[in-house]
N, C-alpha and C positions, 0 to 999 in steps of 0.2 A: 138692078136686082128685080126679078119678076115678082109682082105682087099677085097673089091668088085672087080670083074673082069669086065673090059671093053676092047673092042677091041681097040688097040692102033692105032692112026692115025700118019702120018708122022710128025716129029717135025718141027715146023715153026721157033720159035725164043726162045732162052734160056736166062734165067736170073739167076744171082747169089744172094743168100741170105746168109749172113755170120754173124759170131759173133767173137769178139776178146777182150780178157782181155789184156789191154794195159799196165799193170803193173805201177801203181802209176803215172799217167799222171798229174803231178802238174806243175803249173807255179811257178816261183821263188819268187813271191811276198808273203809276210807274211799275213795271214788272222787270226786275233785274235779269230775268232769264231770257228775255228777248230784246230786240232792238226797237223799242217803242218810245224812246225818250222824246222824239219829235212830237208825239201825240200826248203831251202832258201840258198842264197850264204854263210851265216854265220853258217848254220846248220851243223849237223854232216856229212851229205852227200855232202856238198858243191855244192848245186844244183844251178848252175849259169845259166844265160841266154844262154850262149854258149851251155851248156849241154842240156838245154831244147830244143833249136832250133835243135840241132843235133838229138834228139829223135823224134821231130816232123817230120823231113825229113825222117828218117828211117821208121816211122809208115806210113806216106803218101805214100812212095814208095811201101811198102808192101801191103797196102789196095787196091790199084788199080790192084794188081796182083792176089788177092784172087779169086780162081775159078778153074775149071777143066783145065787140061793140054790143051794148045792150044786155050783156050777161051780168046779172046782179050779184053773183056769188063769189066770194074770195077763193083763191086757189086751194084745192084739196091737198096738193103737194107742191112744195116750193124749195128748190135747191138754191144754196147761197155760196158765194165766194167772198173772201176777204173779211171774215168775221174773226175777231181776236180770240174770244174765249166763251165759256158758258155764260158768264155774267152778261155780256152784251146781248146774247140771245134771250136770256131771261128778261132783261130790261126792255128789249124790243117787243117781246110778247106781252109785256105788261103795259104797253103804250097803246093808247086809243088811236085808231079803232080796232086794233088787233086784240086788245084785252077782252076777254069774255067770249072769244070765238072758238075756244077749245083746241088751241094749237099745242102740240108737243114739238120737241126737236131732238135731233141726234147730232152730236159733235164730239170730235176727239182732237186733242192738241197734236199738232203735226210738228215735224222737225224744222219747219220753215223758220229761218233766223229772225224774221220780222214778226212771227207769231200770227200770221193771217191764214185762216183755215177754211175748209169747206164745211158745210153743214146742211142739214135737211130739216125743214119745217113741214109739219103735216097736221091736218085736222083729224083729231082722234075719232071723230064720228065716222070718218070714211077710210082711215088707214090705220093698220095695226102693225107695229114693228115686231118681226120674228127674230131677226138677227142683224147685227150691224158690226162692222169692223173697219179700221183704216188699213188700206193696202199701201205699203211702202213702195215708193218709186225709186229704185236704186240706179241712179245715173251719176256719172262723174263729169266734172268740168274738164276743160282741156288739159289742165295740169295733173289730172289723175286724182284730184280731191273730190270727195262726194259732194254733189250738189244737194244741199239740205232744202229740198223743195217740198211742196205740199203733198200729203198723202192723197190717194184716191179714196173717197168714202163709198163703201159698199153697204147697201141696205137691202135686206130681203124682208118682204112684208106682204100683207093682204090688203089690197085696194078693193073695197067693197066685197071682201072675201075672195077675190081673185088673186092668186099668187103672182107677185112681180119681183123682179130683181132690178135694182137701180145702182148706177155708178155716178157719183157727183164729183166733178173734176175742176181743177184749176191748174192747168199744165204749165211747165216751165216757160218763163218769159222769153222774149226776143231781145232782151237788153243788150246782149253781146252781138246781136245781128241775127236776122232771120235764118240765113243759110248755116251760120256757125252753130246755132242751137237747135236746128231741125231734128238732129238725131235724138235729142231728149224727148221731144214730143212723139217721135216715132216709137221710142221705147215705151212711152205711156200707152200708146195705142196697142202695142203688142201685149202689154200687161193685161189690158182689158180683154183682148181677144182670147188670151190664154184662160182667163177666168170664165169667160162665156163658154169656152170649150169644156171646162170642168163641169159647169152647170148642165150642159147638154148630155153629159154622161149619165145623169140621173133623171133628167126631165126631157120629155119629148116636146119640141116646139115651145120652149119657155118664153115667158114675157119679159123682155129686156128693155129698159130705158137707160140711155146714156146721155147725161146733160152736163153742161159746164161752160166755163171760159177756157177754151182750148188753146188760146194764143195762136191759132191757125184758122184760116178761112176754110170753107167747105171744099174748095178745090185743092188744098194743100196735101202733100204726100201723106201726112199722118192721118188726116180725116178720110182720105180715099182708102187708105189701108184699113182703117176702122170700119168703114162702111162695107167694103168688099169682103174682107176676111172675117169680119164679125157678123156678116150677113144682116146688116142693119139698113133701114131706110132713113135718109136724111132730108126731111122736108125743108130744111133751111137753104139748101143749094139754090133753089129758085129765087130766094129772097136777097141774095147778095148781088148788089149792083155797085161795083167798086167806085164809080164816079159820084154816086148819089144816095146810096143806101147801105146801112149796116147797123151795128150796135155800138161802135166806138170809133173815134177819129184819132189818128196819129199823123202828124205832119200834113194835115189837111186831106188825108186819105182815109176813106171809110173802110173799116174792117168788120167782118161778121164772125168774131171769135166766139160769141155766145150762141150755143146750138143745143138742140134736143134731137136725139136719134132714137128710133124705136125699131123693134123687131117686127117681122112680117106677121107675127101672131096677132098684132093689133089691127089687122085688116080682115078679121072674121066677124060674124054677127050672130054667133051662137049665144043662147041664153046664159046669163051669168058672166059674160065677158065684157071687156071694154073695146070699143072700136075707135081708131084714130079718125078725127074729122079734119082738122086743119092746124097749121102752125103759123105764127106771126111774130113780128117785133112789136113790143108794146111801146108806142111813141106818143104818149099823152102830151099835150102841149105844155103841161106844168113841168115836164122833165127836160124841156128844151131851152137852149139859149134863145132869148127873144129878139136880139138885134146884133148888129155888127157883123164882122166877117165869119163869126162862129154861129150865126143864127141857124137854128135847126139842129145843132149838135147837142150832145148831152150836157145838161146843166150840172156842172161838177161841184163837189164840195171844196176842192182846192185846185188851183192851177199852179204847179210848182209849190211854193210856200205861201202863195197869196190865197187868202180865204175868200171863197166866192159865195158860200152859203147854200150851195145847191144839193142835189140828191146823190148823184153818182156819175162817174165818167163812162158808164155803160147804160144802155137801155136794157130793160128786161126782155126776155123772150118767153113764149108760152106755146103750149099745144092743147087743143081741145079734144076731149074724149067723150063718147057716148056710152052709157051703160045699157047693155041689152037685157031687158027684163022680160 
């Protein structure tokens, strides 16, 4: 996609927009409406209040640090995947050092059978929600039965008074195989493209951000479709090095499923707008395994049913934006 050229003005103030798959952030209470029995004190994972609170503290400490080296401010906007419910989000935002930073959140319960949903955290000082809704992803499994997968979270709001549209995603998994499930993720891409087209009917050159755990790499069919037909720029493409870099590891292979895409409107420098600066994977040493054959990979909370006490099986990703004043 061709990016328009504008003369760059001096940077005034930067903001971080991030995304983080927090790996099964369940509270320890049993919910009979979803399959969460493993994440209870008597479940196979022995998910106690102590372990839950320990995870909250680790996540909160990480979240305030996400951003470029030397950047001292916590993210203005942070998309999440694998949050169980409103309660875990409230508990997270009441955990130091997130407590007192003025974060709000948007969350809707999805039809996912395990009850893990997408959500959006935002600092009220910088972002105002105008409208939010869950977008149902209607895809069927091979047997013609609906796949009760996560909704796509759509949020329209004002980022420092500039109107933006955000889509927070956790696309269908590859559990039954990459090729066998690819059509589901293509359908998710098409849903977002359709929504972007609707926005463009009433707004000229709208500001679009699409972030999430897409369960596909930047080179996958679904992501290429989203980039090209959605007319989006994917800064994560250059970051994926299959042999040595990504956001998660499966069978000792790096994947970069966690991505942030933006519209070309973020490449202008007009007063009162945000300009895209850079994007990166947040790989703080605390988030990594320290030794053994998995050294350098995400320090997980669980490996199968074995409690490791780590943060997540994904690294966060982020994009930096400058506000043009």
